[in-house]
N, C-alpha and C positions, 0 to 999 in steps of 0.2 A: 283465801290467800295465802300466798307464800311469804318471802322476807320483802327484801328494799327493790329487786328487781320488778317484784309484781306490782307493789306499791305505786312505782313509776309508771309503770305501763297502764294500771288504774287511774292514776292521776292524770295522764295525757289524754286519755278519753274523755276525763270531765273537763278538759280546759280546751278540749276539741283542736280543731285546725287553726293554721296561723294566717294572719293577713297576707297579700301578695307581696308586701315589700320585705317580709321576714324570709330570710334565705335559708335558715336552720332553725328550727326549734326544740322541743322536748326531744333528747336522744342523741344529742352530741355534746361534745365537750364544753362548747359556749352557744348562745344564741347567737344569730347573725341577722343583721337587717341592713338593707340599701341606704345609702346615704339620702339625705334630704336638704335641698337647698333653700338659702334663704329664711332659714329656722334657727333661732337658740336651741340648744337641747337643755332638757331640764332632768336633773336626776337627784333622787331624795331615798333614803334608807330609813326605814323605822322597824324597831324590835318591841315582840310585845313578851314578857314572860311570866309564867304561870306564879302566882304568888305575890307578884309584884304589880303587873298592870290588867289581871283579869282574875277572876275566881271561878272555876266552873261550877261552882254551888250555885251560882247566880245566872250563867248561861248555857246556853247549848252550844255544842261544837260550830253548829251550822251560822249561828248570829256571831260567834267568834271570828268566824271566817271572813263574814262580811266587814265586821269592824276593823279587822287587821288590814284588809285593804284600804278602806274607807280613809284611815287618817294618812295614810300615803296620798292617796287621790286629793286628799285636802291640800296636801302641801302644795301638790302643782296648781290647785285652784289659788292659791294664794300668792302665786306669780302671775296670774293668768293666763295659766298655759292649757294646754289639751294633754291627758293623760293618753299615752298609746299602750305601753309594754310594762309587764312586771314580771320581775323574777322572785321565786320563793325559796326560801331555807327552811326548812321545818325540822325542828328538832323534836324527835317523838319517843316518848318512853315505852322500852321494849314489851313491858309486860302488859300494855294496853293494846286493847283490840285495833287492828289496823283499820276496820271498817269506819272508826271513827275518825281518822285523818281523811279519808274520802266523805265523809259527811263535813267537815271543816272544809274540804275544798269545794263540796257544791255551793256552800256559801260565798266563798271566795269567789268562785265563776258567777255566783249571780251579781255579786256586786261587780264585777268586772264587765258584764255583758250591759249593765244598767249605764255604765259609764264609757262604753266605746273602749275599752282596754283588753288586750289580748296579753294572758299568762303563758310565758314562752319558753320557760325553764327554770332551775335551780338547783337546788340541793336537798338530800334526805339525809339524816344522820339520827344515831339513838341517842338518846337524852337521859341521864341518870338524875337530872335535878328536876323533873316536871317538863311540861310542854313549854317549848319555844317556837318563836315565829318571827322572822326577819324578812320583810318584804324590800323590794328594790322597784322603785317605779321611774320609767322615764316616759318624759312629756315634751312637748315643744311648745314654742311662742315665738312670734314674729319679734325682731329687735325692737321695733318702734312699739310694742305691745307689751314688752316687759316691765311688769309692776313690781317692785321693791320696797323696803323697810325705811330708805333713806332719804326720800325726798318730801315728806311732810313738812310744812311752810307755815309759821305764824299766820292765824287769819283762817287756816283750814277747818272745816266742819268734819266731826268724829263721827263715823256711823257703822252701825252693826245690821247684819242682814236678816236678823229674827229675835225672838225673845230670850233673854238670858236666865242662866241657871237651871234649865231645865235636866239636864244631865246630872248635875250635883244633886238635885233634887231626887232624882230617879236611883242615884247610889243610895239617897239617904234610906229611902223606901225599902229596898232589898237589903243593907246592912240591918234594919231596925226592924222590919216586918211592920212598916207603920200603915195603918187602916185609913184608906180612903176611898172613895168610890172608885168603881172601874173606870169611868169615865175620864175621872182627875187622875188615877194612877198610871193608866195604859200609856199616853204620851210621856210620860215622864220617863219611866221604865225604859221605854222605845228608844228615847233621846239618849239614854246612857249606852244601852247594849246595843244599838242599831243606827249609829249616826250616819246622815245622808251628806256627803260631801258638795262644798257649795260650787261646783266646776261650771254649771251654768252662769251663776252671778260673778264669778270670777271673770269668765270670756265678756260678758258685757261690759264691764269695767273696763278691760284691757282693749277690746275692739273700738269702743267709742271714747276711749282717753280720758273716762271719767274722775279716775281716782290718782292722787300724788303719791300715796303709800298703801300697801295692803300685807295684811298678815293674816293667818288662821286663829281661831281661838281654841288652842288646845290646852293652856294651861290658866287660862281666865283674862278677863281685861284688865285687870290690875298689873299681871305681869306682862302681856303679849301687848298692850298698849304701850307698856314701859320700854319694851323693845324698840317701838318705831321712834320714841323719844330719844333712846339713847343713841340710835343709827341717825337721826335726823337733827340731834342737838338741838331739840325743842323741847317745853314741857306743854303738858296736857291737863284741862280741865274737864271733869265729867259733872255732868247735873244730876244729882241724885233724882229729882222728879221726872228726868226723862229717860232712866233707864228702864226698858220694858221688861216687866215681870209678869206671868200671867198668874191668876189668883191659885191656881193649883201649887205653884212655887209657893206663895206666900204661906199657903196653908201647911206645906211640909216645915216651912220655917218655923211658924208656930207651934208645930207638934213636935219639934226638935230643941226649942230654946234657942233657934238662930236667927241671925239678924238676914231678911230675905235679899238684902242687899251685899251681903258676903255670900250668899249663895249665887247670886248673879253676876259678881264682879270678881269673884275669887275662887270659884267652885272648879272651873276647869271643865273640857272634855265635851263644850258644845258643838264645835268643828263648825260654827258660822265663821262667816268672814268679817273682820274689822279692817275698815278702810278711811283713810282721810280724802278729802275732797276741796276744791274751791268753791266759795258760796255761788259763783256764778252759776256751777255746773248744775245747781239743784234742780230746775224744771227739767234738762235735759235728761238729766238722771231718772226722775221720776218716769217720764217718757220712754225711755229705754228699757227700763224694768218692766213698765206695764206692757210694751209691746213683745218682750219677752218670757211674758205669763208668769213673771216673779214679783213676789210680794215687795212692797217700797220699802227700802232701808229705814233704819231708824236712825234719827241724830240724837247722838246723848252727848254731846258735848263739843269741844274745840281747842283748836292749838294754839297754844301762846309761847311767849317767849320765856327762857327760862329753862329750868331742868325738872324732870320728875312728873308724876302722875297725882292731880288733887282731885278729891270729891268734892265738890261743894254740896254742902246739905243747908237746909232753911237759915240755919244762924251761925255755921262756922263752915270752914275748908279743914278737910285732914288729907294728910298724906298717906297714897294706898301704894306708892311704886313698888312693882314686883313682890306684892303680897299674894299673887297667886300660888298654885301648884309649883314646887321646885323638887326635880329628881335628887338633888345634892344640897338641900338646905344648911346643913353643918358646915358647908365651906362658902357659902355666899360671901363675898367680899363684904 
């Protein structure tokens, strides 16, 4: 394969044709799509930088492509929306074989197809500082289905859509070469390397008006629930005994000398959904998730008056507000 022009041609083959609403796809100066009435448009952008967000010692380029798109799709899910289109800005080190860029693109296309998303354009540049990826995803949601972070109310229950800490435990396995059985290790490593965006769960919450607020778990419950508290001007109590932690995560915690609650609440990168809901929606929520063949969400606590996030332990309560992952910890106010 030759240079940038050949790369773009090969990428366009991988990403395939465009949906009927797209007027211009890969090959023009911009992507063009027709207007849609009665929907709000959702835009999100996320960047992944080698050495900061990923290490190619741990992951294949195919899995990196899947994850790069998944983290953006998770943002659309966190608004109750449907993803539609994606744009990719790829910074590729010139010394690396361009076949690797195609492997990455194939993984990205797999994730796109799994979530009814079309990759319709972007940019390719040489990068002297390692591999960089920046993805922009466009989604849509009806105005009355839009879910935000600022509508939680005192008395609401707090839910998550799956067990917590698996991605953080998977990262510890990769970093430290921990010895676990294959059956215990594989789902944890997969949770970190190949997260699955909870688009279907977000749509159930939105279509059936089940949630008062919603966020995706990218930085951990301690940080992401705190964002809901800040935006909604409320407090939250998480019940330690109700936090869903599978035995394999507890095993990793024991091997690394960590508290399993720290992995579950502060580890980040689970890309599950955390939402608040009125108690009178409990049984309707169970029914709707069952009808959609989705696991029932876990209730981990409640929204209260006041400020911040507190973890209730058997004999005490501790403040955990904002103690998850932070890109700029040195400048936190």
